[in-house]
C-alpha positions in Angstrom: 0.0 0.0 0.0 1.3 3.5 -0.9 0.6 4.8 2.6 3.0 2.1 4.0 5.8 3.5 1.9 5.3 7.0 3.1 4.9 5.9 6.7 8.4 4.4 6.5 9.7 7.7 5.4 7.9 9.4 8.3 9.1 6.9 11.0 11.8 7.9 13.5 14.7 5.5 13.1 15.1 5.4 16.9 11.6 4.5 18.1 10.4 3.2 14.7 7.1 5.2 15.1 5.8 8.3 13.4 7.7 11.4 14.2 6.6 13.3 17.3 8.0 16.9 17.3 10.6 16.0 14.6 14.0 17.7 15.1 16.9 17.7 12.6 20.6 17.4 13.2 23.2 19.3 11.1 23.7 16.3 8.9 20.0 16.5 7.8 18.6 13.4 9.5 15.4 13.7 11.5 14.3 12.2 14.8 11.6 12.6 17.5 12.6 15.4 19.8 12.5 13.1 22.9 14.3 10.3 21.1 17.3 12.3 19.9 17.6 14.3 23.2 17.6 11.1 25.2 20.3 9.6 22.8 22.5 12.8 23.1 22.2 12.6 26.9 23.5 9.1 26.8 26.5 10.2 24.6 27.3 13.1 26.9 29.8 11.0 29.0 31.8 9.9 26.0 32.6 13.5 25.0 31.7 12.7 21.3 28.2 13.0 19.9 27.1 11.2 16.7 24.1 10.8 14.4 22.5 7.4 14.8 21.8 7.4 11.1 25.0 8.4 9.3 27.4 8.3 12.4 28.6 11.8 11.7 30.4 12.9 14.8 30.3 16.3 16.7 32.8 17.4 19.3 30.2 19.5 20.9 26.5 18.7 21.5 24.9 19.5 18.2 22.0 22.0 18.1 18.5 20.7 17.2 16.4 22.4 14.6 12.6 22.0 14.6 11.2 21.2 11.2 7.8 22.8 11.1 6.9 21.6 7.6 7.7 18.1 8.5 5.6 18.4 11.7 2.6 19.5 9.5 3.2 16.6 7.1 3.2 14.1 9.9 0.1 15.6 11.5 -1.7 15.4 8.2 -0.6 11.8 7.7 -1.6 10.8 11.2 -5.0 12.4 10.8 -5.6 10.6 7.4 -4.2 7.3 8.5 -4.7 7.1 12.2 -3.4 3.8 13.5 -6.1 1.8 15.2 -5.7 -0.3 18.3 -5.1 -4.0 17.6 -8.1 -5.5 15.9 -9.0 -9.2 16.3 -10.8 -11.6 14.0 -14.6 -11.4 14.5 -15.1 -15.2 13.9 -12.2 -16.7 16.0 -12.9 -17.8 19.5 -9.5 -16.7 20.7 -7.8 -13.4 20.2 -6.4 -13.9 16.7 -5.2 -10.7 15.1 -7.2 -9.6 12.0 -5.5 -9.0 8.7 -8.4 -7.2 6.9 -11.7 -5.5 7.8 -14.7 -5.5 5.5 -16.5 -2.2 5.7 -19.6 -3.6 4.1 -19.9 -6.5 6.5 -18.5 -4.5 9.4 -16.4 -7.5 10.4 -12.7 -8.3 10.7 -11.0 -11.4 9.4 -7.9 -13.4 10.1 -6.1 -15.1 7.2 -8.1 -18.3 7.6 -11.6 -16.7 7.6 -10.7 -14.1 4.9 -10.4 -17.0 2.4 -14.1 -17.6 2.8 -15.1 -14.0 2.6 -17.0 -12.7 -0.5 -14.8 -11.6 -3.4 -17.4 -9.2 -4.7 -16.3 -5.7 -5.5 -19.2 -4.4 -3.3 -17.3 -5.6 -0.3 -14.7 -3.0 0.6 -11.6 -4.5 2.4 -9.3 -2.3 4.3 -6.7 -2.5 7.0 -8.0 -3.8 10.3 -10.2 -1.2 12.0 -13.1 -0.9 14.3 -14.0 2.7 13.2 -16.8 1.8 10.8 -18.8 4.9 11.2 -15.8 7.1 10.4 -15.6 5.3 7.0 -19.3 5.9 6.2 -21.1 8.9 5.0 -22.8 10.7 7.9 -25.9 11.5 5.7 -26.4 8.4 3.6 -24.7 5.8 5.8 -22.9 4.5 2.8 -19.2 3.6 2.5 -17.0 6.5 1.5 -15.6 5.4 -1.9 -14.9 8.6 -3.6 -13.0 11.9 -3.2 -14.5 15.1 -4.4 -11.7 17.2 -5.9 -13.8 20.4 -5.9 -14.7 20.3 -2.2 -11.7 18.3 -1.0 -13.7 15.8 0.9 -14.6 12.1 0.9 -18.1 11.2 -0.3 -20.3 8.2 -1.0 -22.0 7.1 -4.2 -25.3 8.8 -3.2 -23.5 12.1 -2.5 -22.1 12.0 -6.0 -25.2 10.8 -7.9 -28.0 12.7 -6.1 -26.4 14.7 -3.2 -24.6 17.9 -2.7 -21.7 16.8 -4.8 -23.8 15.9 -7.9 -21.9 16.7 -11.1 -18.6 17.4 -9.3 -15.4 15.8 -10.4 -14.5 12.9 -8.2 -11.8 10.2 -8.0 -11.7 6.8 -6.4 -10.6 7.2 -2.8 -7.6 4.9 -3.3 -6.4 6.9 -6.3 -6.9 10.2 -4.5 -5.0 8.8 -1.5 -2.1 7.7 -3.6 -1.9 11.2 -5.2 -2.0 12.9 -1.8 0.7 10.5 -0.5 2.8 11.3 -3.6 2.4 15.1 -2.9 3.4 14.5 0.7 6.4 12.5 -0.4 7.4 15.3 -2.8 7.0 17.9 0.0 9.2 15.7 2.3 11.9 15.4 -0.4 11.7 19.1 -1.1 11.9 19.8 2.6 15.0 17.6 3.0 16.6 19.4 0.1 15.9 22.7 1.7 17.3 21.5 5.0 20.5 20.2 3.2 20.8 23.5 1.4 20.4 25.4 4.6 23.0 23.2 6.3 25.4 23.8 3.5 24.9 27.5 3.7 25.5 27.4 7.5 28.6 25.4 6.9 29.9 27.8 4.3 29.3 30.7 6.6 31.1 29.0 9.4 34.1 28.3 7.1 34.0 31.9 5.9 33.9 33.1 9.5 36.9 30.9 10.4 38.8 32.2 7.4 38.1 35.8 8.3 39.1 35.2 11.9 42.4 33.7 10.8 43.0 36.7 8.4 42.2 39.1 11.3 44.7 37.3 13.5 47.4 37.6 10.9 46.8 41.3 10.3 46.7 41.9 14.1 50.0 40.3 14.5 51.5 42.3 11.6 50.3 45.5 13.1 51.5 44.6 16.5 55.0 43.7 15.2 55.1 46.9 13.1 54.4 49.1 16.1 56.8 47.1 18.2 59.5 47.8 15.6 58.6 51.5 15.6 58.8 51.7 19.4 62.1 49.9 19.4 63.5 52.4 16.8 62.1 55.3 18.9 63.8 53.9 22.0 67.1 53.5 20.2 66.8 57.0 18.8 66.0 58.4 22.2 69.0 56.7 23.7 71.4 58.0 21.0 70.0 61.6 21.4 70.4 61.5 25.1 73.8 60.0 24.8 74.9 62.8 22.4 73.4 65.5 24.8 75.4 64.0 27.6 78.6 63.9 25.5 78.2 67.5 24.5 77.4 68.5 28.1 80.6 66.7 29.2 82.7 68.5 26.6 81.3 71.9 27.7 82.0 71.1 31.3 85.6 70.1 30.4 86.0 73.3 28.3 84.9 75.6 31.1 87.5 74.1 33.5 90.5 74.9 31.2 92.9 78.0 31.5 91.2 81.2 30.4 92.8 82.2 27.1 91.3 83.7 23.9 90.9 80.5 22.1 89.0 78.9 25.1 86.7 81.9 25.3 86.0 81.8 21.6 85.3 78.0 21.7 83.0 78.4 24.7 81.1 81.2 23.0 80.7 79.1 19.9 79.2 76.2 21.9 76.6 78.4 23.6 75.8 80.2 20.5 74.7 77.0 18.8 
């Protein structure tokens, strides 16, 4: 059945049931919120986190992203194909699980009793269920066999022939169901592609941020080294100037202490006249 194929796509690989509050890891795989959080909690002690699907590892606890579109898809699927409680064969004395339910007979059959059931097309067989009234028209009490594409609702034969949906375009319920499932599958595939694209963008941005951080670090070191060289040159220049001042001061002091002759007075005057 087509619904079974889609159900497998909407099952959490941890609990093997339909997603409940589906969350996505960076690698793009989806899990129930409680399932993946519990799993990550158990991995906390190892210091390494990993995806249970692809085994991609994370050095830090990976962030979880809620997939709202996937939530809507699962809710719609659950509403359309609500799993019934276990149904037993109507004609077995013991509790033998049923394999099919006849909506016309309003009875369920195990494999053994199903062989003796009518093969007429008027008898509608479906997966085991006890919700007979939900599968019948509330007005005509007939089995819902068709889907009105104009009003987007399930109808019976009387609704189509003489009821409110007379003249409307309809499809067999199974065909309409398969089309809807295909649309849901396409939506899920598109959603996964969008998730993957978003993850790639995030990864590219993180790589770009890392590259820019490394460039900034290199430029900062160059600037620091440049100003360090400038300070060193200033310090060396300051020392040379101070040393020259001290040398000239020493020369002046020595000149002042010599005998007073004309040449000495002229030399002293020239020094102070500088």
